[in-house]
N, C-alpha and C positions, 0 to 999 in steps of 0.2 A: 395732705393730711386727711385721714379718714377717721370719722368719729363714730362711736357706737355706745349704746347704753350697756354697761357691763352687768350691773345689778340694780334692783329697785327694792327699797324697804318701805312698806311691807311688800312681799313678793306677789300678793294678790293684785297689786296695782301695776304689774309689769306691762299690761296692755293699754294703760291710760296715757302713757308718755311715748312719744316717738322722737327721733333725732334725725336731722338731715345729715347724711354721711359726709357730704362735701362742705357744708357751711357750719355744722355744729349747732344749728338752731333747734331748740327743743320746743315741741308743740304738744298740746293736749289732744287726745282723740275722743274725749268725753268730758263730762262735768265732774268737778270735784265736790264732794259733800262733806262739809264741816262735821256733821253729825256722825259720819262713818269713820273718817280718818282726818286728823288735823295736821299731820306732819309726814312728809315723804323725803326720803334720801335717795338720790340717784348717783351711782358711781359711773362716771363717764371715762371712756378710754379713747385716746387719740393716738393714731399710729401713722408714721410717715411711710412713703413708698420707696425708700432707699434700698440699695443692694443688701444692706443689713438693717432691716426695718427696726426702728426704735419706737417705743411707745411710752406714754405717760398717762397718769390717771388724775382725776379730780373728783370732788364731791359737790353735788348741787343739792342744796336743801330747799324744800318748798314747804312753807308754812301756810296753811289754809285759815283764813280769818272768817269769823261768823259775822257777816255784814247785816244779817236780818235782825239781830238783837240790839 
């Protein structure tokens, strides 16, 4: 199975998240700021390597909490 990030909402955050194509592990490439964006939605696509590849999608929601207040 190969994983990829299909879309990110808001689109300006598309470079903040990465996904390992083999394991599906999602990581941050930078810090999240509660003052800027409090909620992200990632659409993830998983595709197999069969002769007729099949794919599936899921949504990952990330809520940023303000821990300073």
